[in-house]
N, C-alpha and C positions, 0 to 999 in steps of 0.2 A: 175628210179634207186632208190632202197630203202636202208636205213641204219638201222640196228637193233643193240641195245646194248645187249651184252650177258656177264654175269658174270660167267666165267668158272673157278672159283677160283682154282688155284694151289697155287703158291705164286705170282700170277699175275692176272691182270684183262684183259679180252679179249674184243676187239671191233669187232663185226661181221658186215661186210658191204656187201650188196647184190646189184649188179648192174644189171639193166634190160635195154637192148638196143634194139631198133628197127631200122634196116637199111631201109632207106626211098627212096632209088633210084627207088623202084618199086611202093611204095605208101607212102603217107604222113600221119601225125597225131601222137599224143602222144601214147606211149605204156602204157599198163595197168601196174600199180605199184603193185608189189608183196611184201607183208610184212609178215614175219613169226611171230607167237606169241612169246612173251618174253620167254626166257629159264631160269628157276630158277637156283640160284647158286648151284654149286656142293660143296661137303665137301672139305675144304682146306686140301691139303696135304703138309707136311713139312718134311724135312729130319732130322733125329736125328743126334747127334754128332757121328763122326766116332769112338770115344772111346766107351768103354762099358758103356752103360746106365743101371742103377740099379734101379728097382722099386720093388713093393711088391706084394705078392700073399698069399691068405688065404685058398685056396681050397685044398682038399685032392687029387684032380686030378693033373696030371702032368702039369707043366707050359705050356703056349701056345707054338706053334711051333716057333722055332727060339730063344726061351728064355731058359736059363739054371739056375737051382737053385744053388745058391752059399752059402747056409746056411743049407743045408739038411743033411750033413754028417760031422763027425769029420774031421777036416783038411780043411774044406771049409772056405773061407775068413770071413764069418759072422756067422759061427756056434757058437752059444752061445756068440755072440759078439755084443756089442752096437756100432752103428755108431756115430762118433763125427765129426763135421764140421772142415775142414781144407783147407788150400790152396794147400796142397800136399797130395796125397793119400799115406796111410801108407803101407809100404811093409811088416810090421809085426804088431801084436797087441801090445798095451800098457795097462797100468793100472794093476789092481790085483783083485782077487776075494774077498780078505779080507784085513783088516788092524788092526794094534794095535797102541797104544799111549805109549809114555814115560811119566811117572809121576814124579813130582818133589816136594820136601818138601816145605810146606808153613808155617806150625806152629804145635806146639805140646803142649798139656796141661801137667801140673806138678801134682804129687801126693799131695803135700802140707801136709803130715802127717809124724811125727817122729816115730821111732820104736826102737831105741837102745840107750845104755848109751854112753855118749861122754866123760866120765871121762878118760882123757889120750888120747894119739894118737898112739895106737898100731896097728890098722888096718884101712884101707880106706873103707869108705862106699860111696854108691851113695847118693848124697845130697838129703835132703827132697824135695827141689824145683827143682830137676833136670828135664831136658827134653831130648828128643832124636831128634836131628836136622839133622840127616843124614839117608840116605836109602842105605843099603848095597846090597840089592837084591829086585827085583820086578818082578811080573808076571802079565801081562795084557792079558786077553783072547782076541782072534781074533773075529772080527765082520764082517759080510758081507758088501761089498761095493755096492751090487745090490740094486738099488731103485725099487719101484714097477714097473714091466714091463709086457708087453704083447708081446709074440713072434709073428713074422710073417716070412714068407719065403721071402728071398731076391732073386730076379731073375734078370738076366742081358741079354743083347743082344748087339751085336756090332753095329747094325744100325736098324732103323725102320722108316716106313712111317706112320704106324698107331699103336695105342695102343689097344691091344686086350681087349675084354670084360672081366671083372673080375679083371683086374689089378688095384692095389691100388697105388695112387701117393699122393704127398704132395702139398698143396696150402697155400698161405698166406692170403687167404680171404675165407669167407663163401659164397660169390657170385660166384658160380661155373659155368663153361661153360656148354654148352649143352652136354648131354650124360654122365654127371658125377653126382653122388649122394654122399651126406655125408656118411662117414664110421665112425660110432660112437663106434664100438665095442672096439676100442683101446683108447677111450677117458679116460683121467686121468691116463694114463700109459706111461712110457718110451718105446721107440722102441728098440727091441732086435731081433736078428736073430736066427732062429731055424727051425726045420722041423715040427712045430706044431703051434698052436695058444694059448697055455696055458699061464697062468699068474704066476708070482713069484715075488721074491724080498720082501723087508721090507720097511715100511714107516719110521721106526726109528730103532735105535740100541743102545745097552748098552754094557758095559764091566765089567767083574769080575776082581777086582784088589786086589792083595795080595802083601804086602810089609814086609820086615824085616829091622828093624832099626839098626843103629850103636849104640855104647855105650852111657852112659849118658854124658851130657855136663859138669857137676860139681860133685865134690866129697867132703867128709869131714871125719875127723878122729873119732875113737871110741874105746872102750875097747874090748879086745878079750875075748871070752868065747866059749861056744859050741852051741849056738842057730843058727838056719838056717837064712840066709839072702841072698838077691840077690847080685851078685858080683858087684864090682865097674865097670865092663866092660859088664854088662848084656845087652841083646837086647830083643826086642819084635817083635812079628809077628801078623799081623791082615789082615782082608780082608773085602771088601764091594763091592756093585754094583753101578756103575756110574749112573748118570742121563741119560735120553734118549735124543738122538740127531737125527735130521732128516737125512735120506738118500736122499740127494737132490743135485746130481751133477749138474753143470751148464747146463741150458736147454734153448731152444727156443720153443715156442708153434707153432705147425704146424697143419693145418687142413688136415685130411685124407679124401680122396674121392676115390670112385670106379667107373670105367668105366662101364656103363650099356650095352653098345654095342661096337663092333669094331668101333673105332673112330679115327679121325685125332689128331695129337699132338696139344693140345690147347695152346695158349699164356697164360703164367702164371703158367704152370705146373712146379713143382720143382722136380728134379730128382737127384739121386746120380750118381757119375761118378768115374771111377778109373784112370782117366787122365783128363787133361784140355779139356773141350768140345770146339766145334767150335764157331764161332762168333755169331751165333744165340742164344747162351746161355750166360746169365749174371751170373758169378760165385758169389755166395752170401756167400761163406765161406772163402773169402780172409781175410787177417789180419785185415781189417777194416769192414768186412761184418758182418751181423747180426747172421750168423750161425757159425762164427769162434769159435772153441773150445767149441761148444755147443752140448749137446746131444738133441735128439728129444723127445719132450713131446707132445702127441696127445691131442687135445682139439678142440671142435667145437665152442668154444668161445675164445676171446682174442688172435687171431693169431698174432704172432710176439712178444708176451710177453716174457721177459727173466727173469731169476732168477737162484737160486742155488749157490753152492760154490764148489770150487776145494778141499778144506780141511774141516775138521771138528774137533771140540774139545768138551769138556764137562765141566759142572760146577765143581768147586772145590768139592772134595769128602772128607768127614770125615770118617776116618777108625778107629774103635775101636781096640786098641792094647791089646792083652791078657796078663795075668800075665807071667812074664818071667820064664823060666825053668833053667836059669843060676844061681844056688844057691851054697852056701857053708856053712858049720856049724862051724862058728868061731866067732860069734857075742855075745855080752853081752845083754841079753834080759831084764835086770832089769834097765830100764833107770832112774837113779836118775837125770841125766842131759841128755837131749835128743839129738840124732844125727841120721843120716841115714833115709832111707825110708822103708816102710813095705815090707815084703816078697811078698805079693799078690797084690801089687799096679798095677794099669793100667794107660794107657794114651789114648788120642784120637789124632791121627795125621791127619792133613789136607794136602791133596796133590792137585796139579794142573795137568792138562793134556796139553801136548804139541800138537799144531795143527799138523795134519798129512794128507797127501794126501789120499783121499778116492774115487778115480775114479775107476769105475768097469772096467772089461776087455773091451777094445774098439779098434776100428780101425779108424784112421783118414781117412776121406772120403770127397771128393769134392762134394759140393752141388751147383746146378746151376738152374736158372729160365729161362724158354724158353721165350725169348723176341726177336723174329725176327723183323728186321726193317720193318716199315710200308711202303707199296708201293701201289699206286693206279693209274689207268688210267680210265678216264671217258670222255663221250662225250654227249653233249646235242642234237645232231642231230638225227632225226629219219629216214630221207630219203634224197637222193640226186638223181637228174634225168638228164640224157643226153637228149638233143633234138633229134628229128629224124635225123639219120645220112644219109649222101649221100657221094659220092666220090668227092665232090667239096670243102671240107674244113676239117680242124682239129677242133674237137669239145671238149668243156669243160663242165663237169657236173655242176649242180648248186643245192644247195649251196655247197661250199667247206666243207669238213669234218674236224672237229677239235677234238683233243684229249688232255685233260689236265692231266699232269703227276705230281705226287708228290712222294717223298720218304724221309724218315729220315735216310736212309743209308749213312754213311759218304763217301762211295766209289761210290755212285751214282747208276744209273740204266741203263739198256739197253732195248730199245724198238725195237722189231723185227716185221717183216711183212711177210705174205705168203698168197697165195690164193688157192682156190680149183681147178679152171681151168676146163678143160674138157678132155676127156668125163666123168671123175669121179674124186674122191678125190685124185687119184694117177696119174692124167693126166697132161697135159701140161698147163703152166700158160697162161690164155687167157680169153677173153669173149667168152662164149660158148652158142651155140644154140642147145638145147637138143632134140627138136622135129625134126622129119624127114622132109626134109633132114638136117642132122646135119651139123654144121659148127662152126668155131671159128675164132677169131681175136687174133693173138698171142701177147704176151707181152715179150719184148717191141716191137717186130716186128714179121714178119712171120717166121723168123729163131730163135726166142726166145733169142735174144741178151740181154745182161745185160742193155744196154742203147740204145736209138735210137732218131733220130730226126724225128718226125712225119711229114708226107707230105700228102697233100690232094690226094686222089686216091690210096694211098698205105696203106695196112692194118698195124695197130699198135695200141698199147694200153699200158698205163703206168701212173705213177704218178710223181708229183713234191711235195716237202715239204719245209716248212719254219717253224721257231720257234721264240718265243718271247725271248728265252734265260733267264738269261745269262749263265746257266750251261748246258742246252741241246744243243747238236750239231747235225745237220742233216748229215747223211752219204753222202759222195760225190756221191754215186749212184743216189740219189734222189734230190740233191741240184742243181736244174735247173730252168731256166726261159724260156720264149718263148714256142716253141714246142718241146723242148728237154725233155725226160722223162726217168725215171728209170724203168726197167722191174721187174715184180714180179716173184716169184718162187712158184711152186706148192707143197703143203703139208708142214707140220711143220718140216719135216726132212731137208728141204732146206730153211728154213726161213732165211731172210737176215736182217741185221741191218738197221732200219729206222732212229733212233736217239739214242744218248747215252750221259751220263754225267759221270764225275769222282768225283762228289761231290753231296751232298744232293740237292734235287730239290723241290721247293715249287710252285705249281700251274703254271708250265710253259706249254705253249700251242704249240702243233705241228699242223700246218694246212696242210691238204693233198688236193692237186688239182688233179683231175682225167681227163685224156685226152684220146681221141680215134680218129682214122681215119679208114674209110672203103674203100675197093677197089671195083671196078666194078664187081669182081668175087665173092664177099661175097654174100651168100644167104640171101634173105630178111626174117625177122622173129624176134623173141624175143631172145635176148642174155642176159646172166647174169653171174655174178661171185660172189664168196664169199671170202672176204678178212678178215684175222684174224690178229690182232695186239696184241702182248704179251708184258707186262712190267715185268721185273724181276730185283731184286736187284743184284748188282755186288758183287763178293766175296771180 
């Protein structure tokens, strides 16, 4: 009887056991051992979250079958929209395409020059040292909120077992899984949705600022005559361009990668979702997560780096104020004693900028990293052999088979078992003689009962199991001693539980004892069976 380990990766490891049996009531001797060559691992398959999974696409071709573009037309969720990490998916967009600032008075220069006669106090002049310390109106030009971006198509699917070739996803490392290559075309750009891959946005922005002042802060008297002067309530208007400030909304650096072939969902892939994903996904945009209220900045270096600001402001701005047009012709222009300020005087007003929100149009989006719980089942045994059987005893194979199970899943794992049986993979559970004349020894007995007590001279075949615990528990069907055994079921459709746990398991061992008995009517020859054990994480 031979035992071969096969890694048939789904989200489980498979143990393949082949039993070879020779019934010896006609002749004696050891049967020839048959051992298949090792079978290489298959690609791991994993189920995506039942919610809509959102990844990226840069091809002019239609999205893969089963995927829908949600940024390709006006009204789509991500059409000309930036994704921003959040613990809740946004039912509507937020942010704005542009912003302005409110400016406030900081200081103003004075003319410091006399212009009129102050003999007497018949009229009121703006004082020589007056300033304007109020703003009665202001105009600040709008500036774009869009940082430098590169568009990609956002595509979604409700469920998937593989990622199609050409799909682009995010990672937090440059050590990429097999079948994924760095996608550098978007490096040094923010991610935005559209129906193309064009770039846009600005690295910095400025504003054109125009202000009109209030009247002068101080006045003084002077003689009346017919010379022109600025009024004691005159104002000034001026304009200037602000300093440049970066367009840099809060960001987290992500590595972009493209699937080179149709491939399984790899551990570590970061996807967007429109609802909370299932337990195999670790949401990284919770209120304490790295992606919370962060826009996505693509870079093949420094993954995870964060920066940027929600608001922006500018350096204080000096605005030259032009000569006032508020004049009147009633002043004495022959100043024997000086008063007032010249008709053509000017000022420079300094203003400050209030910080304002500068977030572009975005949609709050859930970001999650695929981190399925680890699970493994391994066996060091390569073969186990029954002695030659006759109808005088119940026989046990040697050595016993052991399977070591581990999982980090908090709700534990389930270990199931089934066999191939005979006459084929859809046959009955049994030790099967495939050469003519064919025959089989049923499991657990000739009527294929769930359990049986094996008796010499009566055909039957089954297993017993024990475990080192403390978290793995053997199913009652196989929890026997003596000659009591649990029967197998044929094909994965009818797999039965061998052992299970409701908590994480660390290197706990299940020992399987194989027993068989033959009857006088069983045909002499070589009998075999293939047993498969699967380990899966519990939901």
